[in-house]
N, C-alpha and C positions, 0 to 999 in steps of 0.2 A: 178440713180448716188445717192449714199449717200452720204452724206458730214459727216465729221469729226471736229468736236467741239472743238478738244484737241489744245489749243493753239501753242504746240509743235511741233503737225504735223505742223499745220498752219504754220509757221513761216522756216519748212521745205520745204512746198510746195511753198510757197514765194521765198524762197531763190533757190528750182530749176526754179521759172518762171522769175526769174530774170539774172539770173545767162551770158547769151547772152546779154544783156542790161550794162552787166561791175559790178565792185564787187564794186562801191562807196554805190550803195543805198544798199546792203545787211550792207556792213560792219555797215551805219547808224541804220541800222533796228537793227543788233545785238550787236552795242553796246546800242543804244535805249531800249532794251530789256534786258540788263543788268544791275546789282545792279550799287550806282550811285561809287562806287568805283574801277568798274572794267573799264575803261577809255581809257584803255594803250592797242591796238592793240594786242602788242607785250606780252605781259602779256596773254592775251587771247590765243594766239598759242604758250605756251609754258607750258598753265595751264594742268595739266593733272586732278587734281578733281575738280569736279561740288559742292562741297561744298560751301554752304553760295552763290552761283550765282543763283537770280533767276529772272523773267521777269516780265518785270508793271504788270503784274495780282499775282504774287506773286507764279508761277509756279515756279521747278525750272527746270534750264536749261540744257540737255544735250548736252555737245560742240561734241559730235562727229557724231551727223546730221551736223557742221558746218566746219568739218576740213579741207573738199576737199577747202572752199571758204577760212579757217585761212592758212591756207599751201602754197596760189596767195599770191604774194607782187603787187603794185602799179598797175604794168606794165601788171596784171593776169597772172602771169608765177609762177612756182613752187617756191620753194625755194633752191637758188643753182642749179638751170634750167640746166643749161651748162651740170654741175654734172652727175644729174640726169638724163638729156638725153643719157650721156652719158653711164652710166650702163643699161639702158635699152636698147639702141642697144649690149652690149656684149650680157645680159639675152637675149637677142629673138636670138645672133647668137648661144649662146650656146645651146638655147633651142630649137632652130629649128636641131643643129648637134645633139641632140639626140633622135630628133624624126627621125630626115633620118637614126641612126643606128639603131633605134625602128623597126624603117617597114623594115628595112633591114634585121636584125633579125627573124620578123616574115614572110615574104617572105624564109630566107631562112630554116623557120623551117616546112616553109610547103611544101617544099621539099619531094617526097617520099623515099629518100634516107634514111630519119631517122638522120639527123646532131645531134650531139650531141659535138659538138667543138663549143669554146667560145672563144672572146679575154680575154687571162686571163694571170701576171704573177709566174713566181716562187716564194716559199715560202722564200726561202732567198734571192731575191732578196726585195732592201728597197722599193720599189714600188709595192711590194705585199698587205704592209701596217699587215705584219703577224707579231705575238710578245709572240707570244703563244710556249715558245723552253721547258717547267716546263718537259717534259720524258726527252728533254738531257739535264738539268743539273741532271735529276735524274739518266743518265746513267753514269755523269763524277762523281756524287759522290760515286757511286755504283763501278765504277773504280779506282778511287782513294781507298778506302776501301781496293779493291782487290791489290791494287798493296802494299798496308803499310803489310795487313796482310802478302806478299810473303814475305816483308824485315822481318818482326819479324819474319816469320819463320826460314828463311835464318839464322837470328842470332840466334835463339836457336838450330838450326844444327850445326851453328861453333860453339859457346859460351857455350853450356848449358847453364843453369837457375844462373845467377850469381846474384840474387835479393835475398837479405840479410841482415836485420832488424836489424842485430845485429852489421853490419857492422857499418847503418845509425847512431845509438848512440852510438858509437867510432866515428864518425865524428863530428857526433855536441856537442857532449860534452869533445871534443878533448883531448880523451884518446891516450896514449902513446904521445900526440904531446904538446911540448911548457914547460913550467916548472909554475908550482903555477894557483894562478886564477887571471893572470896579464889582460885579457881584464873582471873580472867583475869590479876588484879593479878600473880600468880606467875608467866602467861606472857611480861607484858611485861617483868620482872622481868629474863626472862631474854636481853633485848638489853644486860644489863650485862657479863653471862660474850661473850657476843658482839663487843661492842667492844674489854674487853680481850684477847680473841683479837687481833683484829687489831692492837690498836695494837703489841703484844709484837712478833709477827710483822715489824711493822716498822721496828721498833728492832732487831730481829736483823740485818732486811738493811740497814742503814743501820750495825750494829755499834756501836748506840748500846748494847746489853745484850749481854753476857759469853753464848755458846752455853747453859752450861751451866746460869746463872743462868734464862735464858728457855725453856729446856728444862723447868727446874722449877718457875718461875710457868707454864708453861699445864699444867705434870701437874695441880698443886695446882686451878686454872682449873676444868680437865674432871670432877672427883671432884667436890670442890663442888657442881658443876650437877648431877652426877647425887643425890647424897645431898641436893640442896637438899628436894626433891620426899617425900623419908622422912622428915627432921624435920618438915617443917610440918606436916604430913599425920598423922604422930605426934602431935606438941604441940596441933591444934587440929583435929583431927578433923571435931567436931561443925562448923565450920565450912563444910565440902565435901561437895558432894553427892557424889554416888558415879559422875556421869556425868563429871562436872569434874575431882573425883581420876583416873581414867580418863582422863581426857581430858590433863589433866600429864603424868601418869606418863609416856603415851605421845610426851606431845612431848617431856621432856625426855632419852628414851631416844634417842630420833632423833637429836638437836641435840646430844647426848653421840656419837654414831657420825658425824656430821657434822664436829663438831671435831676429834677422833682425826685425823679424813681429811685435814682441813685444814692440821693443824699435821703431820702427819707427810709431807705431800707438798712443803709450803714448805721443811721441811727435806732431804727429798733434794735441789730445786730447789737451795736453798743451799751446799749441800756439791758439785754439780755446779757451779753459777755460780764460786765462789770458785778450785775446779780450775782452771776455764778464766780467772782471772780475779782471778788473783793479786796484792793489794796487797804494791804494793812503797814503799821508801823512796826519794825524789825528794830531789833536792837543793832549798835555798832559790835563788828569781830576784829581782830586783830588781824597784821597781818599774815603773820603762822600757822592763823587758824582758817584763812580764804585761802592757802596753798594747801592745807591738807585737806580743805572743802572741794578745792577745783581737781585735785588729782583720784580722791573717795569716786565721787562722780564721772569719772573719767577714765577710772579700772572698771567700776558697773558699767557702765555705756560701751567698753571695747569688749566684755563677758556678754553683756544681752545682744551684739552685734552678732558676734560669733556665734552664739546658740542660734542665733534667726538666720545667720549662713548655713549652718547644718541643715539645720529643719527644711529650709528651703530646698537643700541638695537632694535632701529625703524626699521630700515631700512633692518636688517638680514645682513648686511655687505657684500650685492650678491655684488657691484659697485667694491668695494678692492678685493675683489677675482678673478671677472671676468677679471680685467685690470692687471696684475702683473706690479710692479712696476724697472723701469728699473734702472740697475746700473751705476752712472753717475760719472764722473771723479772728484780726485782721490780714490773714492772710492774701484775700481777696483784693485787695485796696492794689492793685499793680494798673501799669501800663496798660499789658497786654489783655487782662479782665477788663478794662473798660472799654477798649478797641473791642473787643469782642459784642461786648455788651451794643456800644451804637453801630454794631453793622449788623445786627441782628433782628431781625424780625419780629419784634420784640417793642414795648411803649413800659413793659415794666421789669424792674431790674429782678435777677433772684443769684446768689450765691455759687450756686449750682444749676443751668440750664438741665433736660434731657437732652442727652445726643443720638444722636445714630452710629451704627457701628461704622457703615460708609457710605460713599457718595454712589449713587444709581446714577451714569452715565445716561443708561437711555432715556431717563425721565427728567435730566436735566436737560436731555438734547430740546425733549420737545419740549419744555417750559421754556427754555431761551429761543426756540421756535415763535411759539406762539406771543411771545412778549415781541419780535421783529413785526410779526405778520402783522399782530394786534395793532401796535402805533403806527403802523401805513396805513389800518384799514380807520381806524381813531382818526390821521390826518387827512386822510381821503376824503372823507363826511364832512368834515369839519369847513373845507375848502371848498367841495362841490356845491351841502345843499344846506350846512349852516350859516356860514356867512349871508348870504344874498338873504334868503331870509331874515337873521335881523337888521342889513342893511336897509332890507322895506318895510319894515316897522320902523322905522326913524318917526315918519312924517305921521303915522293914523296916531304912536301913543304919543307925540308933542302935541298930537292938534285933540286929545281925547277924542276920537271919533271909534266911541267903543263898538260899534257891531265891525269895523274894520280891524283895528286893534285885536278884537276874540280872535277875524279869520286870521290874523296874523298869526294868534298866539295858535294857534291850534294846527295852524302847519310848521311852524315851528317845532310843534311839540313832538312829533313824531319822529324827524332827525336826531332835535337833541337826546330821545329818548332812548335810541341804535347808540347815541353815541356815552351813553349815560352806561348802560349794559356792555358796549363791548372795554370799556375802560375799568367798570369791575372787576370783569374775566380777565383783564389784562393787568391791574393792579394786586388783586388779592387774588388770584388764584395762581395765574403764571409766573408773575414779577416773585412775589413773595414765598412761592414755594422752590425757585429756584437760586432766591438765597439761601433761605433755610435750607436745601439740597448742601449749597457750596460748603455752608459754617457747620453741617452736622447737627443741625437745628432742630431737634422732631417732635412740637410741639406744631404743627401745620394747620391748629383750628382758627382757620382768620374770619372764618365769616359763618351762617350757622342759616339755617333754613329761611331766609329774611321773606321769600316769595307767600312761604304760606301764612306770616302775620295778621293776625285778626282784627290789630289795635297801632295803636301810631307807638307808645311806647313799646310794643313785641318788637317794633323794626328797629327802632332804635338800641336796643339790646341785642341784634341777630345782625345787623348789617353790618358791621364792623367792629368784629369781636379786640383786634388790640385796641383800640380809644376805649370801649365797655370797659375790660378789661381794668385798665387803667382808673378811668373816671371812678368806677365800684373801687377798687384797693386804696387809691391815694386823695381822693375826694370826698364820696359821699358816704364812706364806712368812714373816717375821721370828724365829719363833719355830725352826723348820729352819734356818735361816742363823747363829741364836747358837749351833748344836750337839746340837740335840735331832732324836729320829727322827722320822716323820712318825704313826705310832701316840701318842708321848707331846704330837705339836703337835697330829693331832686330839681327845685327850683334853681340852687347855687352850681347844679350841674350842669343843664340849662343855659345859666347865664355864662358858666364859662363857656362852656362849646359854642355858644352866640357869640361871643368877641374872638373868638379863632378862625369861625365863618369870617366874619367882618376882618377879621385881620389880613384872611387870607386873601380876600377880591377885593377888600377899599387902598390897599397899601401898594400894590402892585402896578393897579389905575393909579392911584396918585387922585383918589374920588373917593373924598370920604363920606361917605352916606350911608344911613343906616338900613337898606332894606333885607341884607343877608342877616344881620342881629336880630330885627324884627319879624322875619322868615321862621328863625327857629326861636324866638319866644313864640310862638304862633301855635310852635309844635304843643304846646301846655293843655291851653283851651281844643285845641285839633284833634290832643289824644281824648278828651274829658268828653266830648264826639264823639269819636269813633267807637268810646269803651259802651257808650248810650245805644248807640246802634245798633255795635254785637252781643250787646244785654237781648237788645228790645224787635230788633230783624233780621239777627241769626251771625254766627262765624261769616259765612259770604260777603255780607254787605258789610261788613267791618273789615274783610280783605280789600272790597274794592274801594273803599274809601281810602285808605294807605296806595293803593295804584294811581289814583284820583290824584292824591295831594303830589307822590315822586312825578306822574304825567305831566302835571300842570302848572305846578309852583316850580320848580325847573326854571324852564323857559318864560315866566313870568320874569323874576326873581332877571338873567339875564338880559331881558328887553331892558327893562328898570335903569340896568345899570351902562347897557348899551349907550341908552337915550342920555343920563347925566354924564359917561364919558365923551359925546362929540359934544355937547353943549357946555363941559369944562373946556377941551383943551382945541375946539375949533369951533368958537363962538365966532371969532371975525370972519371967518372961510363962511360960515353959513348964512351971515347977512348979507353974502354977492350975490347979484339977482342969477348970473348965470347958473355957477352952483345950487342955488335950489328949485329953478327948471328942471336942472338935469336931475335932481335929488327927485323930485314931483314924478319927471316921466318914467321914471327907473321903478318905481312905486306903482304904478298907475300901470304901468304897461303891462 
């Protein structure tokens, strides 16, 4: 019989020998063999590492040998004994059931009839656990492409090739529309509001203008800014082309948001600046004292300059180049800083934007090519597919023929949705990335994964990140800080967004309806519905609701505005018999 001289093995043997005699002696031996700092048994139970744990002979202790002992309490039961026994019984029952099933399966397979069946669920059942439906996704995508090609072929056979780049040029330039260059003049006039905003901010920083008066001037300035296109187009609508009026309204809306952010951010900086640098009344000094003070400060400045130059020559100036100097308030109040912000692809102002080190020429060229190609694709789809579908929806929509109007709506949904997707990629990826690359603007988070949104709220928070960040920073948070609830603040944000959606549609068309406004406000109950469906039926159904609202909501709004635009501007022409018969032939052929 061999003897083992290893102290750990001896400890393990002694542990096994004294297991039946109680755990007191084992615990005493284990405590005695541990180091001086390890006298708490609970620490030994929870300890996983054996580092710095030695026995009385200096040999390291392996706690795995004592795990069975440590897992027992003073009564000899394991930790949470009742729970472990219950789990053990359940495990035994499951194991026994599986053992019986396996034996039954073996006996059944041993029969001479060569059985091939076994318990299995259908793949479309949730209990089957099958999730690989890639083939069905490919089938759906191929079927969608075939349906789109059929509609495109039908459009070509019915209307012929309507694509004409010359018409695009006439539409964009406003040829034979309007009088003069009113849109361009109105855009240049915005420099007056920009200059006034900067002048007031400088006056507030220098304390030439009182805080209350300055804020009042800024509020009036940006309100007049957003109201100016409405008044101009309303009074001289015949002098603006449709494209010119739309461009002016979009430009003034963006300018309104940017100047709001500029004023509010500088107000925050000004409050912090005055807290750190309070103005104090200083005693008057004589001219001689002022002269000595200036000479003293000048000498100190020259000495510091010489020391800095020498240190820079010795160190190579690497530290100054590695750490860029940040702009501090009020040094940011310059035309150059404001113009950069107005051109940057963001709506939220900061004193120091994140910058890239260089311009990637290949990346910039790709984005510019995408802008050119994408703009032509959108114009082609609009001219070839959307315009005929919208015209055909006039009479059914006007006569409230629900069945035919629904058919026109579904027919318009596909080309409109394709144009919307192309416009999204063209605007939020290609164009904004190109502008950001030119201006070395490093924050390129212009959109998130809105296509995976499971409810309407998530969609509006992810698809247009510049507007979302502006609404949260300059509208939602200030409203909540004023004491309103989050639900009330969200309602105010939707009201603000609904106003500008209506502003961008009604003002250029000179058709003042509320369809876009009601569509945006309808997102509030639709959000509640989508959240309820997501909770009850799962996130997939919530995502389907989001896609359905995008695909069907936009063409419905287009049809409503086209009907009102034609009725408002061409009411006399619609009363003509020849024109009406021509419209009927075009719609029902």
